[in-house]
N, CA, C, O and the ligand as a Tripos MOL2 file, in Angstrom:
@<TRIPOS>MOLECULE
protein
  233   231    59     0     0
PROTEIN
NO_CHARGES

@<TRIPOS>ATOM
      1 N         110.0580   92.3180  118.3480 N.3       1 MET1
      2 CA        109.6750   91.2250  117.4040 C.3       1 MET1
      3 C         108.2970   91.5920  116.7910 C.2       1 MET1
      4 O         107.3830   92.0850  117.4520 O.2       1 MET1
      5 N         108.2320   91.3100  115.4850 N.am      2 LEU2
      6 CA        107.0190   91.6420  114.7560 C.3       2 LEU2
      7 C         106.1420   90.3870  114.6250 C.2       2 LEU2
      8 O         106.5190   89.4090  113.9800 O.2       2 LEU2
      9 N         104.9830   90.4430  115.2460 N.am      3 ALA3
     10 CA        104.0580   89.3000  115.1440 C.3       3 ALA3
     11 C         103.3710   89.3770  113.7850 C.2       3 ALA3
     12 O         102.9200   90.4290  113.3340 O.2       3 ALA3
     13 N         103.3190   88.2220  113.1680 N.am      4 LYS4
     14 CA        102.6730   88.1540  111.8360 C.3       4 LYS4
     15 C         101.1770   88.0870  112.0140 C.2       4 LYS4
     16 O         100.6750   87.2820  112.7980 O.2       4 LYS4
     17 N         100.4660   88.9220  111.2950 N.am      5 HIS5
     18 CA         99.0150   88.8060  111.3230 C.3       5 HIS5
     19 C          98.4630   89.2780  109.9800 C.2       5 HIS5
     20 O          99.1230   89.9680  109.2020 O.2       5 HIS5
     21 N          97.2040   88.8630  109.7510 N.am      6 CYS6
     22 CA         96.5330   89.1480  108.4870 C.3       6 CYS6
     23 C          96.2870   90.6710  108.3530 C.2       6 CYS6
     24 O          95.7520   91.3040  109.2630 O.2       6 CYS6
     25 N          96.6870   91.2360  107.2070 N.am      7 PRO7
     26 CA         96.4350   92.6490  107.0040 C.3       7 PRO7
     27 C          94.9680   93.0050  106.7260 C.2       7 PRO7
     28 O          94.6230   94.1860  106.6990 O.2       7 PRO7
     29 N          94.1320   92.0420  106.5290 N.am      8 TYR8
     30 CA         92.7490   92.2640  106.2060 C.3       8 TYR8
     31 C          91.8400   92.1370  107.4280 C.2       8 TYR8
     32 O          90.9870   92.9970  107.6450 O.2       8 TYR8
     33 N          92.0080   91.0710  108.2380 N.am      9 CYS9
     34 CA         91.1310   90.9440  109.4070 C.3       9 CYS9
     35 C          91.9010   90.9430  110.6640 C.2       9 CYS9
     36 O          91.3140   90.8470  111.7410 O.2       9 CYS9
     37 N          93.2490   91.0510  110.5820 N.am     10 GLU10
     38 CA         94.1410   91.1720  111.7650 C.3      10 GLU10
     39 C          94.2020   89.9180  112.6180 C.2      10 GLU10
     40 O          94.6160   89.9610  113.7770 O.2      10 GLU10
     41 N          93.7810   88.7880  112.0300 N.am     11 SER11
     42 CA         93.8770   87.5320  112.7410 C.3      11 SER11
     43 C          95.3300   87.0550  112.7600 C.2      11 SER11
     44 O          96.0820   87.3040  111.8180 O.2      11 SER11
     45 N          95.7080   86.3900  113.8040 N.am     12 TYR12
     46 CA         97.0630   85.7870  113.8980 C.3      12 TYR12
     47 C          97.0510   84.2930  113.4590 C.2      12 TYR12
     48 O          98.0670   83.6050  113.5570 O.2      12 TYR12
     49 N          95.9560   83.8430  113.0070 N.am     13 ASN13
     50 CA         95.7730   82.4470  112.6070 C.3      13 ASN13
     51 C          96.1590   82.3170  111.1360 C.2      13 ASN13
     52 O          95.2960   82.2430  110.2620 O.2      13 ASN13
     53 N          97.5150   82.2880  110.8630 N.am     14 LEU14
     54 CA         97.9980   82.2640  109.4850 C.3      14 LEU14
     55 C          98.5920   80.9260  109.1320 C.2      14 LEU14
     56 O          99.0980   80.1850  109.9740 O.2      14 LEU14
     57 N          98.5090   80.6520  107.8460 N.am     15 ARG15
     58 CA         99.0610   79.4320  107.3210 C.3      15 ARG15
     59 C         100.2020   79.8110  106.3830 C.2      15 ARG15
     60 O          99.9660   80.5960  105.4650 O.2      15 ARG15
     61 N         101.3670   79.3290  106.5430 N.am     16 ARG16
     62 CA        102.5040   79.5760  105.6130 C.3      16 ARG16
     63 C         102.2080   78.7110  104.4090 C.2      16 ARG16
     64 O         101.8700   77.5350  104.5430 O.2      16 ARG16
     65 N         102.3420   79.3200  103.1870 N.am     17 ILE17
     66 CA        102.1590   78.5860  101.9400 C.3      17 ILE17
     67 C         103.5000   78.0480  101.5070 C.2      17 ILE17
     68 O         104.4270   78.8030  101.2150 O.2      17 ILE17
     69 N         103.5930   76.7120  101.4680 N.am     18 HIS18
     70 CA        104.8470   76.1180  101.0870 C.3      18 HIS18
     71 C         104.9660   75.9230   99.5940 C.2      18 HIS18
     72 O         103.9840   75.5980   98.9270 O.2      18 HIS18
     73 N         106.1030   76.1080   99.0880 N.am     19 ARG19
     74 CA        106.3650   75.9440   97.6290 C.3      19 ARG19
     75 C         107.2720   74.7410   97.4680 C.2      19 ARG19
     76 O         107.8110   74.2050   98.4360 O.2      19 ARG19
     77 N         107.4210   74.3380   96.2390 N.am     20 GLY20
     78 CA        108.3950   73.3100   95.9070 C.3      20 GLY20
     79 C         109.8010   73.7560   96.1070 C.2      20 GLY20
     80 O         110.0540   74.9570   96.2070 O.2      20 GLY20
     81 N         110.7280   72.8450   96.1710 N.am     21 LEU21
     82 CA        112.1110   73.2020   96.5070 C.3      21 LEU21
     83 C         112.7490   74.2210   95.5230 C.2      21 LEU21
     84 O         113.4260   75.1620   95.9370 O.2      21 LEU21
     85 N         112.5150   74.0030   94.2340 N.am     22 ILE22
     86 CA        113.0960   74.9000   93.2350 C.3      22 ILE22
     87 C         112.4600   76.2930   93.3290 C.2      22 ILE22
     88 O         113.1570   77.3050   93.2570 O.2      22 ILE22
     89 N         111.1760   76.3330   93.4840 N.am     23 ARG23
     90 CA        110.5040   77.6430   93.5880 C.3      23 ARG23
     91 C         110.9230   78.3310   94.8940 C.2      23 ARG23
     92 O         110.9550   79.5600   94.9560 O.2      23 ARG23
     93 N         111.2280   77.5950   95.8850 N.am     24 LYS24
     94 CA        111.6120   78.1670   97.1610 C.3      24 LYS24
     95 C         112.9080   78.9980   96.9700 C.2      24 LYS24
     96 O         113.0780   80.0790   97.5350 O.2      24 LYS24
     97 N         113.8050   78.4250   96.1410 N.am     25 ILE25
     98 CA        115.0810   79.1470   95.8620 C.3      25 ILE25
     99 C         114.8300   80.4170   95.0710 C.2      25 ILE25
    100 O         115.3970   81.4680   95.3700 O.2      25 ILE25
    101 N         113.9750   80.3170   94.0570 N.am     26 VAL26
    102 CA        113.7210   81.4460   93.1770 C.3      26 VAL26
    103 C         113.0110   82.5840   93.9530 C.2      26 VAL26
    104 O         113.3530   83.7610   93.8430 O.2      26 VAL26
    105 N         111.9940   82.1550   94.7500 N.am     27 PHE27
    106 CA        111.1470   83.2160   95.4100 C.3      27 PHE27
    107 C         111.4590   83.2790   96.9180 C.2      27 PHE27
    108 O         110.5600   83.5380   97.7190 O.2      27 PHE27
    109 N         112.6880   83.0510   97.3000 N.am     28 GLN28
    110 CA        112.9840   82.9110   98.6740 C.3      28 GLN28
    111 C         112.6820   84.1780   99.5170 C.2      28 GLN28
    112 O         112.4690   84.1040  100.7270 O.2      28 GLN28
    113 N         112.6730   85.3140   98.8430 N.am     29 VAL29
    114 CA        112.3860   86.5530   99.6070 C.3      29 VAL29
    115 C         110.9000   86.6950   99.8860 C.2      29 VAL29
    116 O         110.5060   87.2150  100.9300 O.2      29 VAL29
    117 N         110.0730   86.2340   98.9510 N.am     30 LYS30
    118 CA        108.6220   86.4180   99.1510 C.3      30 LYS30
    119 C         107.9700   85.1780   99.7690 C.2      30 LYS30
    120 O         107.6390   84.2150   99.0770 O.2      30 LYS30
    121 N         107.8020   85.2320  101.0560 N.am     31 HIS31
    122 CA        107.0680   84.1970  101.7720 C.3      31 HIS31
    123 C         105.5640   84.5480  101.6440 C.2      31 HIS31
    124 O         105.1460   85.6860  101.8610 O.2      31 HIS31
    125 N         104.8120   83.5610  101.2980 N.am     32 ARG32
    126 CA        103.3710   83.8480  101.2060 C.3      32 ARG32
    127 C         102.6180   83.1870  102.3650 C.2      32 ARG32
    128 O         103.0040   82.1380  102.8810 O.2      32 ARG32
    129 N         101.5450   83.8430  102.7370 N.am     33 TYR33
    130 CA        100.7560   83.3140  103.8190 C.3      33 TYR33
    131 C          99.2990   83.3680  103.4290 C.2      33 TYR33
    132 O          98.8850   84.1610  102.5840 O.2      33 TYR33
    133 N          98.5320   82.5000  104.0670 N.am     34 GLN34
    134 CA         97.0800   82.5590  103.8610 C.3      34 GLN34
    135 C          96.4250   82.6280  105.2280 C.2      34 GLN34
    136 O          96.7970   81.8970  106.1460 O.2      34 GLN34
    137 N          95.4750   83.4890  105.3500 N.am     35 CYS35
    138 CA         94.7600   83.6850  106.6180 C.3      35 CYS35
    139 C          93.7240   82.5580  106.7440 C.2      35 CYS35
    140 O          93.0060   82.2360  105.7960 O.2      35 CYS35
    141 N          93.6730   81.9640  107.9610 N.am     36 ARG36
    142 CA         92.6640   80.8880  108.1490 C.3      36 ARG36
    143 C          91.3020   81.4180  108.4890 C.2      36 ARG36
    144 O          90.3260   80.6690  108.5250 O.2      36 ARG36
    145 N          91.2250   82.7390  108.7450 N.am     37 GLU37
    146 CA         89.9630   83.3210  109.1110 C.3      37 GLU37
    147 C          89.2320   83.8530  107.8800 C.2      37 GLU37
    148 O          88.0590   83.5280  107.6950 O.2      37 GLU37
    149 N          89.8640   84.6450  107.0430 N.am     38 CYS38
    150 CA         89.2090   85.2140  105.8500 C.3      38 CYS38
    151 C          89.7230   84.6150  104.5780 C.2      38 CYS38
    152 O          89.2150   84.9520  103.5080 O.2      38 CYS38
    153 N          90.7380   83.7120  104.6310 N.am     39 TYR39
    154 CA         91.2720   82.9720  103.4700 C.3      39 TYR39
    155 C          91.9440   83.8250  102.4390 C.2      39 TYR39
    156 O          92.1610   83.3590  101.3210 O.2      39 TYR39
    157 N          92.2900   85.0650  102.7570 N.am     40 LYS40
    158 CA         93.0240   85.9010  101.8310 C.3      40 LYS40
    159 C          94.4790   85.4830  101.8860 C.2      40 LYS40
    160 O          95.0100   85.0650  102.9150 O.2      40 LYS40
    161 N          95.1120   85.6240  100.6860 N.am     41 LYS41
    162 CA         96.5740   85.3410  100.5600 C.3      41 LYS41
    163 C          97.3490   86.6190  100.4360 C.2      41 LYS41
    164 O          96.9230   87.5630   99.7700 O.2      41 LYS41
    165 N          98.5030   86.6450  101.0900 N.am     42 PHE42
    166 CA         99.2990   87.8400  101.0280 C.3      42 PHE42
    167 C         100.7630   87.4860  101.2880 C.2      42 PHE42
    168 O         101.0650   86.3950  101.7720 O.2      42 PHE42
    169 N         101.6610   88.4030  100.9700 N.am     43 THR43
    170 CA        103.1060   88.1990  101.1910 C.3      43 THR43
    171 C         103.5570   88.9550  102.4500 C.2      43 THR43
    172 O         102.8620   89.8140  102.9940 O.2      43 THR43
    173 N         104.7340   88.5850  102.8570 N.am     44 ASN44
    174 CA        105.3880   89.2610  103.9940 C.3      44 ASN44
    175 C         105.4300   90.8080  103.7460 C.2      44 ASN44
    176 O         105.2570   91.6260  104.6500 O.2      44 ASN44
    177 N         105.6730   91.1300  102.4530 N.am     45 ASN45
    178 CA        105.8220   92.5420  102.0620 C.3      45 ASN45
    179 C         104.4890   93.2590  102.2380 C.2      45 ASN45
    180 O         104.4620   94.3860  102.7340 O.2      45 ASN45
    181 N         103.3940   92.6370  101.8470 N.am     46 GLU46
    182 CA        102.1210   93.2470  102.0110 C.3      46 GLU46
    183 C         101.7560   93.4700  103.4610 C.2      46 GLU46
    184 O         101.1040   94.4530  103.8140 O.2      46 GLU46
    185 N         102.1920   92.5310  104.3010 N.am     47 MET47
    186 CA        101.9660   92.6730  105.7190 C.3      47 MET47
    187 C         102.6100   93.8580  106.3070 C.2      47 MET47
    188 O         102.0000   94.5780  107.0970 O.2      47 MET47
    189 N         103.9000   94.0980  105.9240 N.am     48 SER48
    190 CA        104.6590   95.2220  106.4970 C.3      48 SER48
    191 C         104.1530   96.5630  105.8890 C.2      48 SER48
    192 O         104.1750   97.5950  106.5600 O.2      48 SER48
    193 N         103.7070   96.5330  104.6340 N.am     49 ASN49
    194 CA        103.1490   97.7670  104.0510 C.3      49 ASN49
    195 C         101.9410   98.2260  104.8090 C.2      49 ASN49
    196 O         101.7430   99.4130  105.0700 O.2      49 ASN49
    197 N         101.1190   97.2270  105.1630 N.am     50 HIS50
    198 CA         99.9100   97.5350  105.9430 C.3      50 HIS50
    199 C         100.2930   98.1300  107.2870 C.2      50 HIS50
    200 O          99.6770   99.0980  107.7340 O.2      50 HIS50
    201 N         101.2780   97.5780  107.9200 N.am     51 GLN51
    202 CA        101.6710   98.0580  109.2400 C.3      51 GLN51
    203 C         102.2240   99.4900  109.1650 C.2      51 GLN51
    204 O         102.0160  100.2900  110.0770 O.2      51 GLN51
    205 N         102.9280   99.7990  108.0700 N.am     52 LYS52
    206 CA        103.4480  101.1770  107.9170 C.3      52 LYS52
    207 C         102.3190  102.1770  107.7440 C.2      52 LYS52
    208 O         102.3250  103.2380  108.3670 O.2      52 LYS52
    209 N         101.3480  101.8430  106.8990 N.am     53 SER53
    210 CA        100.2300  102.7650  106.6880 C.3      53 SER53
    211 C          99.4420  102.9430  107.9730 C.2      53 SER53
    212 O          98.9420  104.0290  108.2680 O.2      53 SER53
    213 N          99.3390  101.8630  108.7310 N.am     54 LYS54
    214 CA         98.5920  101.9640  110.0050 C.3      54 LYS54
    215 C          99.2980  102.9160  111.0100 C.2      54 LYS54
    216 O          98.6300  103.6420  111.7450 O.2      54 LYS54
    217 N         100.5810  102.9060  111.0320 N.am     55 LYS55
    218 CA        101.3430  103.7730  111.8780 C.3      55 LYS55
    219 C         101.1800  105.2210  111.4340 C.2      55 LYS55
    220 O         101.0770  106.1110  112.2780 O.2      55 LYS55
    221 N         101.1560  105.4710  110.1590 N.am     56 ALA56
    222 CA        101.0320  106.8100  109.5980 C.3      56 ALA56
    223 C          99.6880  107.4490  110.0460 C.2      56 ALA56
    224 O          99.6120  108.6690  110.1950 O.2      56 ALA56
    225 N          98.6580  106.6510  110.2540 N.am     57 GLU57
    226 CA         97.3850  107.1720  110.6350 C.3      57 GLU57
    227 C          97.3980  107.7190  112.1020 C.2      57 GLU57
    228 O          96.6550  108.6370  112.4510 O.2      57 GLU57
    229 N          98.2480  107.1280  112.9030 N.am     58 LEU58
    230 CA         98.2530  107.4610  114.3090 C.3      58 LEU58
    231 C          98.9500  108.8370  114.5750 C.2      58 LEU58
    232 O          99.0400  109.2710  115.7230 O.2      58 LEU58
    233 ZN         92.3080   87.4600  107.5590 Zn       59 ZN59
@<TRIPOS>BOND
     1     1     2 1
     2     2     3 1
     3     3     4 2
     4     3     5 am
     5     5     6 1
     6     6     7 1
     7     7     8 2
     8     7     9 am
     9     9    10 1
    10    10    11 1
    11    11    12 2
    12    11    13 am
    13    13    14 1
    14    14    15 1
    15    15    16 2
    16    15    17 am
    17    17    18 1
    18    18    19 1
    19    19    20 2
    20    19    21 am
    21    21    22 1
    22    22    23 1
    23    23    24 2
    24    23    25 am
    25    25    26 1
    26    26    27 1
    27    27    28 2
    28    27    29 am
    29    29    30 1
    30    30    31 1
    31    31    32 2
    32    31    33 am
    33    33    34 1
    34    34    35 1
    35    35    36 2
    36    35    37 am
    37    37    38 1
    38    38    39 1
    39    39    40 2
    40    39    41 am
    41    41    42 1
    42    42    43 1
    43    43    44 2
    44    43    45 am
    45    45    46 1
    46    46    47 1
    47    47    48 2
    48    47    49 am
    49    49    50 1
    50    50    51 1
    51    51    52 2
    52    51    53 am
    53    53    54 1
    54    54    55 1
    55    55    56 2
    56    55    57 am
    57    57    58 1
    58    58    59 1
    59    59    60 2
    60    59    61 am
    61    61    62 1
    62    62    63 1
    63    63    64 2
    64    63    65 am
    65    65    66 1
    66    66    67 1
    67    67    68 2
    68    67    69 am
    69    69    70 1
    70    70    71 1
    71    71    72 2
    72    71    73 am
    73    73    74 1
    74    74    75 1
    75    75    76 2
    76    75    77 am
    77    77    78 1
    78    78    79 1
    79    79    80 2
    80    79    81 am
    81    81    82 1
    82    82    83 1
    83    83    84 2
    84    83    85 am
    85    85    86 1
    86    86    87 1
    87    87    88 2
    88    87    89 am
    89    89    90 1
    90    90    91 1
    91    91    92 2
    92    91    93 am
    93    93    94 1
    94    94    95 1
    95    95    96 2
    96    95    97 am
    97    97    98 1
    98    98    99 1
    99    99   100 2
   100    99   101 am
   101   101   102 1
   102   102   103 1
   103   103   104 2
   104   103   105 am
   105   105   106 1
   106   106   107 1
   107   107   108 2
   108   107   109 am
   109   109   110 1
   110   110   111 1
   111   111   112 2
   112   111   113 am
   113   113   114 1
   114   114   115 1
   115   115   116 2
   116   115   117 am
   117   117   118 1
   118   118   119 1
   119   119   120 2
   120   119   121 am
   121   121   122 1
   122   122   123 1
   123   123   124 2
   124   123   125 am
   125   125   126 1
   126   126   127 1
   127   127   128 2
   128   127   129 am
   129   129   130 1
   130   130   131 1
   131   131   132 2
   132   131   133 am
   133   133   134 1
   134   134   135 1
   135   135   136 2
   136   135   137 am
   137   137   138 1
   138   138   139 1
   139   139   140 2
   140   139   141 am
   141   141   142 1
   142   142   143 1
   143   143   144 2
   144   143   145 am
   145   145   146 1
   146   146   147 1
   147   147   148 2
   148   147   149 am
   149   149   150 1
   150   150   151 1
   151   151   152 2
   152   151   153 am
   153   153   154 1
   154   154   155 1
   155   155   156 2
   156   155   157 am
   157   157   158 1
   158   158   159 1
   159   159   160 2
   160   159   161 am
   161   161   162 1
   162   162   163 1
   163   163   164 2
   164   163   165 am
   165   165   166 1
   166   166   167 1
   167   167   168 2
   168   167   169 am
   169   169   170 1
   170   170   171 1
   171   171   172 2
   172   171   173 am
   173   173   174 1
   174   174   175 1
   175   175   176 2
   176   175   177 am
   177   177   178 1
   178   178   179 1
   179   179   180 2
   180   179   181 am
   181   181   182 1
   182   182   183 1
   183   183   184 2
   184   183   185 am
   185   185   186 1
   186   186   187 1
   187   187   188 2
   188   187   189 am
   189   189   190 1
   190   190   191 1
   191   191   192 2
   192   191   193 am
   193   193   194 1
   194   194   195 1
   195   195   196 2
   196   195   197 am
   197   197   198 1
   198   198   199 1
   199   199   200 2
   200   199   201 am
   201   201   202 1
   202   202   203 1
   203   203   204 2
   204   203   205 am
   205   205   206 1
   206   206   207 1
   207   207   208 2
   208   207   209 am
   209   209   210 1
   210   210   211 1
   211   211   212 2
   212   211   213 am
   213   213   214 1
   214   214   215 1
   215   215   216 2
   216   215   217 am
   217   217   218 1
   218   218   219 1
   219   219   220 2
   220   219   221 am
   221   221   222 1
   222   222   223 1
   223   223   224 2
   224   223   225 am
   225   225   226 1
   226   226   227 1
   227   227   228 2
   228   227   229 am
   229   229   230 1
   230   230   231 1
   231   231   232 2
@<TRIPOS>SUBSTRUCTURE
     1 MET1         2 RESIDUE 1 A MET
     2 LEU2         6 RESIDUE 1 A LEU
     3 ALA3        10 RESIDUE 1 A ALA
     4 LYS4        14 RESIDUE 1 A LYS
     5 HIS5        18 RESIDUE 1 A HIS
     6 CYS6        22 RESIDUE 1 A CYS
     7 PRO7        26 RESIDUE 1 A PRO
     8 TYR8        30 RESIDUE 1 A TYR
     9 CYS9        34 RESIDUE 1 A CYS
    10 GLU10       38 RESIDUE 1 A GLU
    11 SER11       42 RESIDUE 1 A SER
    12 TYR12       46 RESIDUE 1 A TYR
    13 ASN13       50 RESIDUE 1 A ASN
    14 LEU14       54 RESIDUE 1 A LEU
    15 ARG15       58 RESIDUE 1 A ARG
    16 ARG16       62 RESIDUE 1 A ARG
    17 ILE17       66 RESIDUE 1 A ILE
    18 HIS18       70 RESIDUE 1 A HIS
    19 ARG19       74 RESIDUE 1 A ARG
    20 GLY20       78 RESIDUE 1 A GLY
    21 LEU21       82 RESIDUE 1 A LEU
    22 ILE22       86 RESIDUE 1 A ILE
    23 ARG23       90 RESIDUE 1 A ARG
    24 LYS24       94 RESIDUE 1 A LYS
    25 ILE25       98 RESIDUE 1 A ILE
    26 VAL26      102 RESIDUE 1 A VAL
    27 PHE27      106 RESIDUE 1 A PHE
    28 GLN28      110 RESIDUE 1 A GLN
    29 VAL29      114 RESIDUE 1 A VAL
    30 LYS30      118 RESIDUE 1 A LYS
    31 HIS31      122 RESIDUE 1 A HIS
    32 ARG32      126 RESIDUE 1 A ARG
    33 TYR33      130 RESIDUE 1 A TYR
    34 GLN34      134 RESIDUE 1 A GLN
    35 CYS35      138 RESIDUE 1 A CYS
    36 ARG36      142 RESIDUE 1 A ARG
    37 GLU37      146 RESIDUE 1 A GLU
    38 CYS38      150 RESIDUE 1 A CYS
    39 TYR39      154 RESIDUE 1 A TYR
    40 LYS40      158 RESIDUE 1 A LYS
    41 LYS41      162 RESIDUE 1 A LYS
    42 PHE42      166 RESIDUE 1 A PHE
    43 THR43      170 RESIDUE 1 A THR
    44 ASN44      174 RESIDUE 1 A ASN
    45 ASN45      178 RESIDUE 1 A ASN
    46 GLU46      182 RESIDUE 1 A GLU
    47 MET47      186 RESIDUE 1 A MET
    48 SER48      190 RESIDUE 1 A SER
    49 ASN49      194 RESIDUE 1 A ASN
    50 HIS50      198 RESIDUE 1 A HIS
    51 GLN51      202 RESIDUE 1 A GLN
    52 LYS52      206 RESIDUE 1 A LYS
    53 SER53      210 RESIDUE 1 A SER
    54 LYS54      214 RESIDUE 1 A LYS
    55 LYS55      218 RESIDUE 1 A LYS
    56 ALA56      222 RESIDUE 1 A ALA
    57 GLU57      226 RESIDUE 1 A GLU
    58 LEU58      230 RESIDUE 1 A LEU
    59 ZN59       233 GROUP 0 **** ****
């Protein structure tokens, strides 16, 4: 299981950004999150990109 965390400060204290019902259908793939520590916003996709580049460094 992949734990969700902030790609900027690596905090697990994330807030899911909720959209309206119509937008939810249109953008259903892109879930957005906001970090409660550094207040940066990012998508699920950005999170996994970060994890990939981190693995490449090792
Ligand atoms: Zn953060």
